[in-house]
C-alpha positions, 0 to 999 in steps of 0.5 A: 318270800322266795319260799312262798313263791315256790310253794305257790309254783308247785301248785300250778297244772295247766289244763288238761285240754290246753296241754293236749292242744300244744301237743297237737300243735307241735306234730304240725309247726315248729313252735306254738304259742301258748295262752294261758287264761287263769282267773284269779283274785280281784287286783287294782290294775292302776297299781298292777301297770304301777308295779310293771314299771321296772321289769316292763317299763318300756312294754306296757298298755293300759285300757278301760273303756267308759263303763269300765266292763273292760279293763285291761293291762298288759306287761312286756311283749311275747311278739309284735307288729310294726309297719311302715306300709301305710294304710295296708297296715290294717290288713296286715295286723289282721293277717298277723292276727290270723297267723298268730291264731293258727299257732296258737293254744288256749283255754280262753273262753272269756272275751278280752282274754287270751292273746289279745293284741293292743295298739293303735294306726297312724292318722294319716300314713300318706303324711309320711314319717315324723322324728317324734312318731317314728317308733310307732309307724303306721301301725303298731301293736304287740301281744303281751307277756301278762295280760290282766283283764277285769271283766265286770266283777272277774279278773283274769290273767294270760301268760302269752309264751312260745314253746317248741317240741324241746321245751318242758311246758310245765317247767315253762309255765312255772317259770313265767307264773313265778315271775308273775308271783314276784311281780305282785311281791315286789314293793312299789318303788317310791316315786320321785318329786312330781315333775314340775311344768316350767314351760308352755307353747302353743306351737304356730297359734299365729299360723293356725289362726290363718289357716282357719280362716282360710279353711272357712273360707274354702268350705264357703266357696266349695259346692262339695267341702263341708267340714274339715278338722284343723288341729294344733299342738301344745309343747309342755316342758318339765324339770324331770322325767314325767311319770306316766303312771301319775298322769294316768291316775289323774286322769282317772280321778277327773274325766268320767265317761272317758276311754283311758289309754296308755301304749308305750314303745321305747322311751315314749307313751301315748296316753289320753283319755277320750270320749270318743268310741270308733267301733267295738265287735261284740256278740256278732254285732257293731257298736259305734258313737257320734261325738261332734259340737262342744261347748264348756261347763258350766261353774254352777248346775244351773249355769251348766244346765243353760249351756247344755241346752244352748248346745242341743239347740246351736245350729253351727254345732248340731249341723257339725254333729249331723254331719258325723251322724250321717257319715257313721251310719251310712258308713255301718249300713254297708258294714251291718244288717238292721242298724239302729241310731239311738234317737236325738242328741243327748250331752255327753259331760266331762269336767271340762267340756260336754258333746252332742252324742248318740249311739249307733249299732247294727248286726255284723256281716260276717265277711267284713274283718273287724280291722277293715271295718275299723279302717272303713270307718276312720276318720269320722267327720268329728276327726277329719271332715266331709267329704273325707277326701277333699277334708284330708287334702286340706288337712295335709296342706293346712298342719304344718306337723304330723299327727301320728296316733292323734285322732287315730283308732287306738284299742285291742282286737282278740283272735275271735275278730272281736275288740274295740277301738277309740278315737285317740283324742284328749291326748299327749305323747310323753317324752322324757321331760317333754309332752305334745299335746293335741287338740282340734276343732271342727270347721263349717261354714259358720266357724269363727277363728276366735271362737275355735282357738278358745275351743282348742284352749278347752280341749288341751285342759284335761290332759294339761291338768294331769300334768299339772300344768294348769295355773289355777288348780 
């Protein structure tokens, strides 16, 4: 095997233009970030994510959008950004990315390849720190050492590494490529027995019901407050360390029409299958989606159709969705030209739940950086409420815990100021033998706490199923 790897290494040649870029940059600065992109044979990215567990177990990410046109796996960390500076962290990540760009030599020509950053933000940095989320802080992003990108039918490998004037560039590239080849040759270690769920605890249910009732009353009495999203937690305990790869694989098997994501740091992994796009930037356009209002799936096709048609006509849910459409459209009008809303709501269906759904797009104004647009969009009324600041004040008062990255932007951006962020719902924070699951519901004047409790239990199901915690499946 070693001989075969060495033979491959001898064949590795960096593009001439990339070498010239490195040499030019080294005349101006002490070190250069080399971001070498090469097209490779098709790979199973879930398998690559699994194979990276040994060497890169605390520094991996996975991302796939619902159309499956972009799938990403990141292994290792060449650089990272971690900030506890609250809301200014958006600007901090933007500046960090721009500084990296000045240091970078690359042959990147395709979106979602090259020196790409992946990570997320805190839902509400003003809540202060929490023990569970302290490793992620207000923002956590990293530049992977190895990035594998699948764009439709094409697969690319990016290797990101630093060099200085004393570095033998070709030797360094061959070393990194050799390690990549070794990774491909490694056999996946047989996984241990699946972690068994030993206990499930819905946290502070009585207090949550009371908070819902009080919040609905606030909305009824207020002349301004229209909607508040209150979330709650489910603590799941296991008999052994949870295998994040297994959880991801089960999510991908059961949750269609979803963004799949994993973000690891140290001994924790934030994972989810969310239906909700926040903002994408591509070809000088912004794209977003309005997802709100929900109903369970039917047990039969006929029953499912009846439930879906009722959801499309339900006053409480259509009002909730209309608030989201209004806010997202209003925000994007300040960031785009020629804004277009897709029309009347349609149904976005996943295994356990269905939502009202429309899309929004417009030509982006070049004066606003992508991450500043993401900041302007967050939180939408689907996860915060309306008016935003008034709703956030209620959430801070009524929710007894820190949301962390739940309900917040998670995704990627490249050095061309393009990328895509989803809203991190249907998610869990995996912490070795414990998992914290999150679910929320939008409260308006017509909400009833008993119905909202049922809705959150439905929203727990995708992640609970992936963890093996549903009793009858």
